[in-house]
Each structure stands twice: as structure tokens, then as C-alpha cells.
PDB file of N, CA, C and O in Angstrom:
ATOM      1  N   MET A   1       0.845  -1.162   0.017  1.00  0.00           N
ATOM      2  CA  MET A   1      -0.021  -0.001   0.008  1.00  0.00           C
ATOM      3  C   MET A   1       0.858   1.216   0.002  1.00  0.00           C
ATOM      4  O   MET A   1       1.908   1.224   0.645  1.00  0.00           O
ATOM      5  N   SER A   2       0.459   2.245  -0.708  1.00  0.00           N
ATOM      6  CA  SER A   2       1.262   3.482  -0.751  1.00  0.00           C
ATOM      7  C   SER A   2       0.290   4.684  -0.814  1.00  0.00           C
ATOM      8  O   SER A   2      -0.903   4.542  -1.081  1.00  0.00           O
ATOM      9  N   ARG A   3       0.863   5.857  -0.556  1.00  0.00           N
ATOM     10  CA  ARG A   3       0.094   7.062  -0.655  1.00  0.00           C
ATOM     11  C   ARG A   3       0.990   8.274  -0.821  1.00  0.00           C
ATOM     12  O   ARG A   3       2.153   8.218  -0.420  1.00  0.00           O
ATOM     13  N   LEU A   4       0.526   9.322  -1.370  1.00  0.00           N
ATOM     14  CA  LEU A   4       1.300  10.584  -1.565  1.00  0.00           C
ATOM     15  C   LEU A   4       1.165  11.345  -0.253  1.00  0.00           C
ATOM     16  O   LEU A   4       0.062  11.541   0.256  1.00  0.00           O
ATOM     17  N   VAL A   5       2.337  11.782   0.303  1.00  0.00           N
ATOM     18  CA  VAL A   5       2.304  12.501   1.607  1.00  0.00           C
ATOM     19  C   VAL A   5       2.697  13.950   1.330  1.00  0.00           C
ATOM     20  O   VAL A   5       3.743  14.209   0.734  1.00  0.00           O
ATOM     21  N   PRO A   6       1.862  14.890   1.759  1.00  0.00           N
ATOM     22  CA  PRO A   6       2.192  16.304   1.556  1.00  0.00           C
ATOM     23  C   PRO A   6       3.415  16.708   2.391  1.00  0.00           C
ATOM     24  O   PRO A   6       3.686  16.129   3.443  1.00  0.00           O
ATOM     25  N   ASN A   7       4.129  17.694   1.905  1.00  0.00           N
ATOM     26  CA  ASN A   7       5.358  18.161   2.541  1.00  0.00           C
ATOM     27  C   ASN A   7       5.044  18.601   3.961  1.00  0.00           C
ATOM     28  O   ASN A   7       5.862  18.390   4.856  1.00  0.00           O
ATOM     29  N   GLY A   8       3.872  19.213   4.198  1.00  0.00           N
ATOM     30  CA  GLY A   8       3.508  19.682   5.540  1.00  0.00           C
ATOM     31  C   GLY A   8       3.430  18.593   6.549  1.00  0.00           C
ATOM     32  O   GLY A   8       3.821  18.754   7.705  1.00  0.00           O
ATOM     33  N   GLU A   9       2.911  17.458   6.093  1.00  0.00           N
ATOM     34  CA  GLU A   9       2.831  16.279   7.009  1.00  0.00           C
ATOM     35  C   GLU A   9       4.174  15.727   7.352  1.00  0.00           C
ATOM     36  O   GLU A   9       4.420  15.268   8.467  1.00  0.00           O
ATOM     37  N   ILE A  10       5.077  15.780   6.336  1.00  0.00           N
ATOM     38  CA  ILE A  10       6.491  15.341   6.599  1.00  0.00           C
ATOM     39  C   ILE A  10       7.201  16.310   7.577  1.00  0.00           C
ATOM     40  O   ILE A  10       7.948  15.882   8.458  1.00  0.00           O
ATOM     41  N   ALA A  11       6.957  17.585   7.405  1.00  0.00           N
ATOM     42  CA  ALA A  11       7.502  18.566   8.343  1.00  0.00           C
ATOM     43  C   ALA A  11       6.919  18.362   9.732  1.00  0.00           C
ATOM     44  O   ALA A  11       7.634  18.473  10.728  1.00  0.00           O
ATOM     45  N   GLY A  12       5.657  18.073   9.806  1.00  0.00           N
ATOM     46  CA  GLY A  12       5.013  17.837  11.098  1.00  0.00           C
ATOM     47  C   GLY A  12       5.525  16.580  11.797  1.00  0.00           C
ATOM     48  O   GLY A  12       5.366  16.450  13.011  1.00  0.00           O
ATOM     49  N   ASN A  13       6.130  15.661  11.066  1.00  0.00           N
ATOM     50  CA  ASN A  13       6.733  14.469  11.646  1.00  0.00           C
ATOM     51  C   ASN A  13       8.234  14.650  11.763  1.00  0.00           C
ATOM     52  O   ASN A  13       8.989  13.679  11.819  1.00  0.00           O
ATOM     53  N   GLU A  14       8.674  15.954  11.801  1.00  0.00           N
ATOM     54  CA  GLU A  14      10.087  16.276  12.008  1.00  0.00           C
ATOM     55  C   GLU A  14      10.959  15.704  10.873  1.00  0.00           C
ATOM     56  O   GLU A  14      12.119  15.357  11.092  1.00  0.00           O
ATOM     57  N   TYR A  15      10.400  15.613   9.690  1.00  0.00           N
ATOM     58  CA  TYR A  15      11.101  15.129   8.448  1.00  0.00           C
ATOM     59  C   TYR A  15      11.531  13.711   8.618  1.00  0.00           C
ATOM     60  O   TYR A  15      12.501  13.281   7.993  1.00  0.00           O
ATOM     61  N   ASN A  16      10.829  12.953   9.458  1.00  0.00           N
ATOM     62  CA  ASN A  16      11.069  11.530   9.569  1.00  0.00           C
ATOM     63  C   ASN A  16      10.495  10.857   8.347  1.00  0.00           C
ATOM     64  O   ASN A  16       9.293  10.976   8.109  1.00  0.00           O
ATOM     65  N   LEU A  17      11.260  10.182   7.589  1.00  0.00           N
ATOM     66  CA  LEU A  17      10.819   9.508   6.361  1.00  0.00           C
ATOM     67  C   LEU A  17      10.567   8.018   6.523  1.00  0.00           C
ATOM     68  O   LEU A  17      10.486   7.291   5.533  1.00  0.00           O
ATOM     69  N   SER A  18      10.442   7.559   7.758  1.00  0.00           N
ATOM     70  CA  SER A  18      10.109   6.196   8.046  1.00  0.00           C
ATOM     71  C   SER A  18       8.691   5.851   7.443  1.00  0.00           C
ATOM     72  O   SER A  18       7.712   6.546   7.715  1.00  0.00           O
ATOM     73  N   VAL A  19       8.622   4.807   6.657  1.00  0.00           N
ATOM     74  CA  VAL A  19       7.372   4.446   5.990  1.00  0.00           C
ATOM     75  C   VAL A  19       6.265   4.262   7.053  1.00  0.00           C
ATOM     76  O   VAL A  19       5.134   4.701   6.845  1.00  0.00           O
ATOM     77  N   SER A  20       6.581   3.632   8.158  1.00  0.00           N
ATOM     78  CA  SER A  20       5.575   3.374   9.174  1.00  0.00           C
ATOM     79  C   SER A  20       4.986   4.617   9.777  1.00  0.00           C
ATOM     80  O   SER A  20       3.947   4.541  10.432  1.00  0.00           O
ATOM     81  N   SER A  21       5.603   5.751   9.584  1.00  0.00           N
ATOM     82  CA  SER A  21       5.070   7.014  10.070  1.00  0.00           C
ATOM     83  C   SER A  21       3.902   7.531   9.216  1.00  0.00           C
ATOM     84  O   SER A  21       3.149   8.399   9.658  1.00  0.00           O
ATOM     85  N   TYR A  22       3.753   7.002   8.003  1.00  0.00           N
ATOM     86  CA  TYR A  22       2.795   7.494   7.098  1.00  0.00           C
ATOM     87  C   TYR A  22       1.770   6.488   6.521  1.00  0.00           C
ATOM     88  O   TYR A  22       0.682   6.842   6.066  1.00  0.00           O
ATOM     89  N   VAL A  23       2.186   5.247   6.574  1.00  0.00           N
ATOM     90  CA  VAL A  23       1.310   4.204   6.044  1.00  0.00           C
ATOM     91  C   VAL A  23       1.116   3.101   7.087  1.00  0.00           C
ATOM     92  O   VAL A  23       2.089   2.543   7.595  1.00  0.00           O
ATOM     93  N   GLU A  24      -0.136   2.793   7.399  1.00  0.00           N
ATOM     94  CA  GLU A  24      -0.401   1.743   8.353  1.00  0.00           C
ATOM     95  C   GLU A  24      -0.351   0.414   7.592  1.00  0.00           C
ATOM     96  O   GLU A  24      -0.760   0.310   6.436  1.00  0.00           O
ATOM     97  N   LYS A  25       0.168  -0.589   8.295  1.00  0.00           N
ATOM     98  CA  LYS A  25       0.238  -1.954   7.696  1.00  0.00           C
ATOM     99  C   LYS A  25      -1.203  -2.467   7.630  1.00  0.00           C
ATOM    100  O   LYS A  25      -1.993  -2.283   8.556  1.00  0.00           O
ATOM    101  N   GLU A  26      -1.510  -3.103   6.525  1.00  0.00           N
ATOM    102  CA  GLU A  26      -2.845  -3.655   6.333  1.00  0.00           C
ATOM    103  C   GLU A  26      -3.100  -4.802   7.319  1.00  0.00           C
ATOM    104  O   GLU A  26      -2.234  -5.652   7.524  1.00  0.00           O
ATOM    105  N   ASP A  27      -4.275  -4.822   7.918  1.00  0.00           N
ATOM    106  CA  ASP A  27      -4.642  -5.884   8.850  1.00  0.00           C
ATOM    107  C   ASP A  27      -5.125  -7.101   8.075  1.00  0.00           C
ATOM    108  O   ASP A  27      -6.194  -7.080   7.464  1.00  0.00           O
ATOM    109  N   THR A  28      -4.315  -8.177   8.107  1.00  0.00           N
ATOM    110  CA  THR A  28      -4.615  -9.329   7.289  1.00  0.00           C
ATOM    111  C   THR A  28      -5.082 -10.465   8.186  1.00  0.00           C
ATOM    112  O   THR A  28      -5.175 -11.616   7.760  1.00  0.00           O
ATOM    113  N   ARG A  29      -5.378 -10.116   9.455  1.00  0.00           N
ATOM    114  CA  ARG A  29      -5.806 -11.220  10.353  1.00  0.00           C
ATOM    115  C   ARG A  29      -7.173 -11.700   9.931  1.00  0.00           C
ATOM    116  O   ARG A  29      -8.021 -10.926   9.487  1.00  0.00           O
ATOM    117  N   GLU A  30      -7.368 -13.012  10.082  1.00  0.00           N
ATOM    118  CA  GLU A  30      -8.642 -13.660   9.714  1.00  0.00           C
ATOM    119  C   GLU A  30      -9.646 -13.504  10.846  1.00  0.00           C
ATOM    120  O   GLU A  30      -9.309 -13.754  12.003  1.00  0.00           O
ATOM    121  N   ALA A  31     -10.881 -13.093  10.532  1.00  0.00           N
ATOM    122  CA  ALA A  31     -11.909 -13.053  11.561  1.00  0.00           C
ATOM    123  C   ALA A  31     -12.324 -14.490  11.930  1.00  0.00           C
ATOM    124  O   ALA A  31     -12.535 -15.347  11.073  1.00  0.00           O
ATOM    125  N   VAL A  32     -12.427 -14.702  13.243  1.00  0.00           N
ATOM    126  CA  VAL A  32     -12.755 -16.086  13.696  1.00  0.00           C
ATOM    127  C   VAL A  32     -14.084 -16.079  14.477  1.00  0.00           C
ATOM    128  O   VAL A  32     -14.293 -15.260  15.372  1.00  0.00           O
ATOM    129  N   ASP A  33     -14.943 -16.985  14.121  1.00  0.00           N
ATOM    130  CA  ASP A  33     -16.225 -17.113  14.823  1.00  0.00           C
ATOM    131  C   ASP A  33     -15.913 -17.982  16.042  1.00  0.00           C
ATOM    132  O   ASP A  33     -15.798 -19.202  15.916  1.00  0.00           O
ATOM    133  N   ILE A  34     -15.777 -17.373  17.211  1.00  0.00           N
ATOM    134  CA  ILE A  34     -15.310 -18.127  18.359  1.00  0.00           C
ATOM    135  C   ILE A  34     -16.331 -19.192  18.823  1.00  0.00           C
ATOM    136  O   ILE A  34     -15.955 -20.249  19.330  1.00  0.00           O
ATOM    137  N   ARG A  35     -17.596 -18.892  18.641  1.00  0.00           N
ATOM    138  CA  ARG A  35     -18.630 -19.913  19.050  1.00  0.00           C
ATOM    139  C   ARG A  35     -18.496 -21.150  18.159  1.00  0.00           C
ATOM    140  O   ARG A  35     -18.576 -22.274  18.655  1.00  0.00           O
ATOM    141  N   LYS A  36     -18.292 -20.956  16.835  1.00  0.00           N
ATOM    142  CA  LYS A  36     -18.179 -22.078  15.902  1.00  0.00           C
ATOM    143  C   LYS A  36     -16.890 -22.829  16.229  1.00  0.00           C
ATOM    144  O   LYS A  36     -16.878 -24.060  16.232  1.00  0.00           O
ATOM    145  N   LEU A  37     -15.819 -22.114  16.502  1.00  0.00           N
ATOM    146  CA  LEU A  37     -14.573 -22.771  16.815  1.00  0.00           C
ATOM    147  C   LEU A  37     -14.697 -23.577  18.118  1.00  0.00           C
ATOM    148  O   LEU A  37     -14.180 -24.692  18.184  1.00  0.00           O
ATOM    149  N   ASN A  38     -15.360 -23.052  19.147  1.00  0.00           N
ATOM    150  CA  ASN A  38     -15.505 -23.771  20.403  1.00  0.00           C
ATOM    151  C   ASN A  38     -16.381 -25.034  20.167  1.00  0.00           C
ATOM    152  O   ASN A  38     -16.124 -26.078  20.766  1.00  0.00           O
ATOM    153  N   ALA A  39     -17.405 -24.937  19.302  1.00  0.00           N
ATOM    154  CA  ALA A  39     -18.241 -26.087  18.962  1.00  0.00           C
ATOM    155  C   ALA A  39     -17.406 -27.154  18.301  1.00  0.00           C
ATOM    156  O   ALA A  39     -17.520 -28.332  18.638  1.00  0.00           O
ATOM    157  N   GLU A  40     -16.559 -26.754  17.356  1.00  0.00           N
ATOM    158  CA  GLU A  40     -15.701 -27.702  16.651  1.00  0.00           C
ATOM    159  C   GLU A  40     -14.710 -28.396  17.642  1.00  0.00           C
ATOM    160  O   GLU A  40     -14.465 -29.598  17.545  1.00  0.00           O
ATOM    161  N   ILE A  41     -14.160 -27.612  18.582  1.00  0.00           N
ATOM    162  CA  ILE A  41     -13.252 -28.166  19.597  1.00  0.00           C
ATOM    163  C   ILE A  41     -13.985 -29.178  20.463  1.00  0.00           C
ATOM    164  O   ILE A  41     -13.452 -30.241  20.779  1.00  0.00           O
ATOM    165  N   ALA A  42     -15.224 -28.834  20.846  1.00  0.00           N
ATOM    166  CA  ALA A  42     -16.028 -29.770  21.635  1.00  0.00           C
ATOM    167  C   ALA A  42     -16.246 -31.076  20.956  1.00  0.00           C
ATOM    168  O   ALA A  42     -16.149 -32.133  21.579  1.00  0.00           O
ATOM    169  N   GLN A  43     -16.548 -31.021  19.649  1.00  0.00           N
ATOM    170  CA  GLN A  43     -16.701 -32.248  18.815  1.00  0.00           C
ATOM    171  C   GLN A  43     -15.406 -33.067  18.765  1.00  0.00           C
ATOM    172  O   GLN A  43     -15.429 -34.296  18.838  1.00  0.00           O
ATOM    173  N   ILE A  44     -14.320 -32.386  18.644  1.00  0.00           N
ATOM    174  CA  ILE A  44     -13.007 -33.101  18.547  1.00  0.00           C
ATOM    175  C   ILE A  44     -12.725 -33.773  19.881  1.00  0.00           C
ATOM    176  O   ILE A  44     -12.305 -34.929  19.909  1.00  0.00           O
ATOM    177  N   VAL A  45     -12.949 -33.069  20.989  1.00  0.00           N
ATOM    178  CA  VAL A  45     -12.734 -33.655  22.273  1.00  0.00           C
ATOM    179  C   VAL A  45     -13.660 -34.817  22.566  1.00  0.00           C
ATOM    180  O   VAL A  45     -13.243 -35.786  23.201  1.00  0.00           O
ATOM    181  N   ALA A  46     -14.892 -34.747  22.125  1.00  0.00           N
ATOM    182  CA  ALA A  46     -15.850 -35.845  22.322  1.00  0.00           C
ATOM    183  C   ALA A  46     -15.367 -37.057  21.527  1.00  0.00           C
ATOM    184  O   ALA A  46     -15.407 -38.191  22.005  1.00  0.00           O
ATOM    185  N   ARG A  47     -14.911 -36.790  20.302  1.00  0.00           N
ATOM    186  CA  ARG A  47     -14.426 -37.941  19.460  1.00  0.00           C
ATOM    187  C   ARG A  47     -13.111 -38.500  20.057  1.00  0.00           C
ATOM    188  O   ARG A  47     -12.884 -39.710  20.024  1.00  0.00           O
ATOM    189  N   GLU A  48     -12.299 -37.666  20.571  1.00  0.00           N
ATOM    190  CA  GLU A  48     -11.081 -38.157  21.201  1.00  0.00           C
ATOM    191  C   GLU A  48     -11.413 -39.068  22.415  1.00  0.00           C
ATOM    192  O   GLU A  48     -10.802 -40.124  22.584  1.00  0.00           O
ATOM    193  N   ASN A  49     -12.363 -38.658  23.232  1.00  0.00           N
ATOM    194  CA  ASN A  49     -12.726 -39.430  24.408  1.00  0.00           C
ATOM    195  C   ASN A  49     -13.334 -40.758  23.953  1.00  0.00           C
ATOM    196  O   ASN A  49     -13.062 -41.788  24.571  1.00  0.00           O
ATOM    197  N   GLU A  50     -14.147 -40.769  22.891  1.00  0.00           N
ATOM    198  CA  GLU A  50     -14.714 -41.984  22.324  1.00  0.00           C
ATOM    199  C   GLU A  50     -13.596 -42.924  21.907  1.00  0.00           C
ATOM    200  O   GLU A  50     -13.607 -44.102  22.262  1.00  0.00           O
ATOM    201  N   LEU A  51     -12.638 -42.412  21.159  1.00  0.00           N
ATOM    202  CA  LEU A  51     -11.511 -43.222  20.664  1.00  0.00           C
ATOM    203  C   LEU A  51     -10.666 -43.785  21.806  1.00  0.00           C
ATOM    204  O   LEU A  51     -10.228 -44.935  21.768  1.00  0.00           O
ATOM    205  N   ARG A  52     -10.449 -42.944  22.828  1.00  0.00           N
ATOM    206  CA  ARG A  52      -9.670 -43.394  23.979  1.00  0.00           C
ATOM    207  C   ARG A  52     -10.376 -44.571  24.654  1.00  0.00           C
ATOM    208  O   ARG A  52      -9.736 -45.541  25.057  1.00  0.00           O
ATOM    209  N   GLY A  53     -11.745 -44.470  24.776  1.00  0.00           N
ATOM    210  CA  GLY A  53     -12.531 -45.534  25.349  1.00  0.00           C
ATOM    211  C   GLY A  53     -12.332 -46.845  24.540  1.00  0.00           C
ATOM    212  O   GLY A  53     -12.164 -47.922  25.112  1.00  0.00           O
ATOM    213  N   GLU A  54     -12.355 -46.720  23.228  1.00  0.00           N
ATOM    214  CA  GLU A  54     -12.208 -47.948  22.379  1.00  0.00           C
ATOM    215  C   GLU A  54     -10.832 -48.509  22.540  1.00  0.00           C
ATOM    216  O   GLU A  54     -10.663 -49.724  22.645  1.00  0.00           O
ATOM    217  N   ILE A  55      -9.813 -47.627  22.562  1.00  0.00           N
ATOM    218  CA  ILE A  55      -8.429 -48.137  22.764  1.00  0.00           C
ATOM    219  C   ILE A  55      -8.315 -48.844  24.116  1.00  0.00           C
ATOM    220  O   ILE A  55      -7.687 -49.898  24.214  1.00  0.00           O
ATOM    221  N   ASP A  56      -8.906 -48.281  25.130  1.00  0.00           N
ATOM    222  CA  ASP A  56      -8.842 -48.875  26.449  1.00  0.00           C
ATOM    223  C   ASP A  56      -9.456 -50.285  26.448  1.00  0.00           C
ATOM    224  O   ASP A  56      -8.931 -51.214  27.062  1.00  0.00           O
ATOM    225  N   LYS A  57     -10.589 -50.411  25.732  1.00  0.00           N
ATOM    226  CA  LYS A  57     -11.261 -51.715  25.614  1.00  0.00           C
ATOM    227  C   LYS A  57     -10.362 -52.749  24.908  1.00  0.00           C
ATOM    228  O   LYS A  57     -10.267 -53.903  25.325  1.00  0.00           O
ATOM    229  N   ILE A  58      -9.696 -52.285  23.807  1.00  0.00           N
ATOM    230  CA  ILE A  58      -8.793 -53.158  23.106  1.00  0.00           C
ATOM    231  C   ILE A  58      -7.623 -53.600  23.958  1.00  0.00           C
ATOM    232  O   ILE A  58      -7.224 -54.765  23.931  1.00  0.00           O
ATOM    233  N   ILE A  59      -7.092 -52.692  24.691  1.00  0.00           N
ATOM    234  CA  ILE A  59      -5.913 -52.962  25.564  1.00  0.00           C
ATOM    235  C   ILE A  59      -6.366 -53.962  26.661  1.00  0.00           C
ATOM    236  O   ILE A  59      -5.636 -54.898  26.987  1.00  0.00           O
ATOM    237  N   ALA A  60      -7.560 -53.755  27.215  1.00  0.00           N
ATOM    238  CA  ALA A  60      -8.109 -54.652  28.276  1.00  0.00           C
ATOM    239  C   ALA A  60      -8.255 -56.062  27.680  1.00  0.00           C
ATOM    240  O   ALA A  60      -7.928 -57.041  28.350  1.00  0.00           O
ATOM    241  N   GLU A  61      -8.733 -56.181  26.456  1.00  0.00           N
ATOM    242  CA  GLU A  61      -8.905 -57.463  25.807  1.00  0.00           C
ATOM    243  C   GLU A  61      -7.527 -58.156  25.595  1.00  0.00           C
ATOM    244  O   GLU A  61      -7.372 -59.344  25.878  1.00  0.00           O
ATOM    245  N   ILE A  62      -6.568 -57.407  25.106  1.00  0.00           N
ATOM    246  CA  ILE A  62      -5.240 -57.965  24.895  1.00  0.00           C
ATOM    247  C   ILE A  62      -4.658 -58.398  26.185  1.00  0.00           C
ATOM    248  O   ILE A  62      -4.100 -59.493  26.260  1.00  0.00           O
ATOM    249  N   GLU A  63      -4.756 -57.594  27.224  1.00  0.00           N
ATOM    250  CA  GLU A  63      -4.210 -57.957  28.540  1.00  0.00           C
ATOM    251  C   GLU A  63      -4.919 -59.206  29.095  1.00  0.00           C
ATOM    252  O   GLU A  63      -4.290 -60.070  29.706  1.00  0.00           O
ATOM    253  N   GLY A  64      -6.246 -59.283  28.868  1.00  0.00           N
ATOM    254  CA  GLY A  64      -7.036 -60.395  29.346  1.00  0.00           C
ATOM    255  C   GLY A  64      -6.597 -61.692  28.640  1.00  0.00           C
ATOM    256  O   GLY A  64      -6.563 -62.752  29.266  1.00  0.00           O
ATOM    257  N   GLN A  65      -6.266 -61.614  27.361  1.00  0.00           N
ATOM    258  CA  GLN A  65      -5.862 -62.774  26.612  1.00  0.00           C
ATOM    259  C   GLN A  65      -4.468 -63.285  27.091  1.00  0.00           C
ATOM    260  O   GLN A  65      -4.179 -64.481  27.098  1.00  0.00           O
ATOM    261  N   GLY A  66      -3.667 -62.337  27.470  1.00  0.00           N
ATOM    262  CA  GLY A  66      -2.291 -62.724  27.936  1.00  0.00           C
ATOM    263  C   GLY A  66      -2.300 -63.501  29.256  1.00  0.00           C
ATOM    264  O   GLY A  66      -1.349 -64.213  29.579  1.00  0.00           O
ATOM    265  N   ASN A  67      -3.390 -63.348  30.006  1.00  0.00           N
ATOM    266  CA  ASN A  67      -3.533 -64.060  31.312  1.00  0.00           C
ATOM    267  C   ASN A  67      -4.169 -65.395  31.200  1.00  0.00           C
ATOM    268  O   ASN A  67      -4.265 -66.109  32.199  1.00  0.00           O
ATOM    269  N   SER A  68      -4.616 -65.778  30.022  1.00  0.00           N
ATOM    270  CA  SER A  68      -5.325 -67.029  29.873  1.00  0.00           C
ATOM    271  C   SER A  68      -4.344 -68.184  29.801  1.00  0.00           C
ATOM    272  O   SER A  68      -4.757 -69.337  29.673  1.00  0.00           O
TER     273      SER A  68
END
């Protein structure tokens, strides 16, 4: 992004020619719907807990077979 800066503005900035004194960096951050994000996280956590339960069952079965 660029713009034409009048001499008076440059004088007002004590002749500082730093680009950041005259041009703001464009905000490129992505807007996030926090409610949607939290809902997605809740689904992931629920699925993770479900999978952990299944893994625990498999491990219990394997351990039970080893004792036979």
C-alpha cells in the first residue's frame, strides 16, 4: 500500500521519512467465529474421548488374553 504525503505532514513528523510514520500496515488477520470454533473443539474432544475408550477396551482385551 502506498500514498502521496504532503510536505507539511512530513515537516509535522520532523522530516522523519520512516514508511511506518505515514502508512499503516494492512490488517490481514482472519476473523474467527469463536462460538463455531468452540463447537468444533467440543466435537473433537468428544471424538477423542470416544476413541480413547475404544483403545482402552482393546488394551483390556489384549491384557485379558495374555492371562489365559
